[in-house]
N, C-alpha and C positions, 0 to 999 in steps of 0.2 A: 488321350491325355494330352494337353496343350503344352508345347515345350516352353521352357523358361526364355523369357526374351533376353536377347544378348545386347549388352550395352555396347556403345561406340564412343569415340571422341571425335570432336569436330571443333573448329574455332568459334567461340561465342560470336552472336551476331545480335543486331538490333531486335530482330523479330523474337528473341528469347526473353524479352522483357516480361511478358506476362507469366511465363513459366518460372521467372526469378521471383516475381511478385507472389506467385503461389507458393514457391518454396520457402520464402521467408515468412509466410502465414502458417507454414505446416508444423512449426515447432517453435516454442519460446526462446529455445536456446539460439536460434538463428540471429537473434538481436545483436550477439556478440559479432557477427561477421559483416555487419554494416546497418545503416539506417534505411530501412526499406519497409514502409508501412502503407505506401499507396503505389498505384501504377505508375504515376509520374516519378516517384523517387526510384522505382524499378528501372525506369527508362534512363534516368541520369546516372544510375549505377552501372548499367550495361554500357553506356555512352563513355563513361570515364575509362573503362576497361578496354573499350576497343577503338579510341580514337586514335588517329593517325600517328601522333606524336607521344603516345602512351608508353609507358616503360612495363607494361603488363604483358605477359603471355597467357591469355586467358583461354581455357580448353573447356567446352561444354561437355559434360557426361550426358549422353542422350539414350533414352529408351523409346522405341517406336516413334521416332521423329520429335519427341519432346524432351527438353532439358530437365534432367533430374538432380543434376550436380554441377559443381564446377571445381577444376583444379587449375590454379593460377600461380605463376612465378612473376613476382615484382623484381624486374631486372635492375642490377647496379652495375652498368656497363664498365665504369672504370675500374671496378675490382673484379669484374667477370664473375659475380656472384648473384644469388637470387633468393629472396625472400620467399618460401613455398607455402601455399596454403590451399585449403580445400574445404568444401562442404557439400552436404548430400540432403535432398528433400527428405522429410521424415519417411515418406512411403518407400522410398528406395534404400533406406539403411538396413543394415543386416544381411545383405546379400554377398558381401565381400567386394563389391564393386568400387568402393572408396579407395581401397588399398590397391587394387588392379589398376585403377586409373592413375592413382598417385605415383605407383611404380613406373607405369608406361611414360607418364609426362617428365619424372625424375631423369629417366634414361634418355628421353629426348632432349631435355634441357642440358644434360651433361655431354651429350654426343653431337647430336645434329645442330643444337643452338650454341654449342661451345663455351658453355659457362663451366667454371672450374669447382664451384662450390655452392651448395644449396643449403639453406638452414630454415628451421621453422621452431614453432613454440606452441605448446598447448597447455591448457589449464589442467593441474594434477587431478581435479575431479572430472575430467573427461578422459578416462583411460582408453577409451575407444579410438580417440585420435591418436594416442601413443602407439597403439596396435597398427594402425594405418602407417604411421611414420616408419615404424620398424619393419613392416612389410614391405615398404617401399625402399628399404635399404639404408635408411637414416640411422645413425648411431647417436645414442643419448650422450649429450655433453655436459649436461648440469642441471641444476634447478635455480631459477630466480625466484628467491623468496619475497613473497609479499608483493608481487609485481602488479596485480590488478586488484582494485577495489570494486567488488561487486556485492550490492545490496548490503553495504556497510561491513563486509567482511574481507580482510586481505586474502587473496588466493596466490599460491604459488604456480609457476609456470615452469614446466620441463622443457629444455631446449635441446634440439637434435641438429646434427649436420650431416651431410653426405658429400663426399669429394669425388671428382671425376676419376681419380686413382683407387677409390674404394671398389672392392669387388661388388658386382651386381648379383644379388641372389635370384635364383630361378623363381619365376612367376608367370601367371597366366596373363598375357598382355590383353589390353583392351585395344581393338582395331582403331587406327586413325583413318578418318575418312575426310577426303578433299584436301589433303596438303601434300 
């Protein structure tokens, strides 16, 4: 019996563009994460996240040397907080990796990176994202009614926050490599 691959986290890099392109093509819902429908757009997407003056802390979720997901904190230095977001390629979903990676990056952002607050939002018709947020220690703070217009319908968004002072729930960490 072949053992289940173990994910790890590392910084996003230019060479990940092809895997980002594949991830965006893996599920139509990925279109909500950005405009990536060509390899050139994937390269631009990655470049925006990793450029020297970027305010993003972008972490690749990697399986067997290939990016399968992303966890990112868009940092607001003036307020010492960050907008927290994540996605996973379709083939890597349902393994619990998104929650584990999100929890690991959230702990890193609040301790090592020194942020004091993280926040995120997800469409209410995506309860899996809410489960990831809760697993990562985020507390639901409310619902923004009718926030997004998707295919002609208003969609509510649940919002979550996590403070440095919030207790960290026990979870299985994803190893961070090369940092």
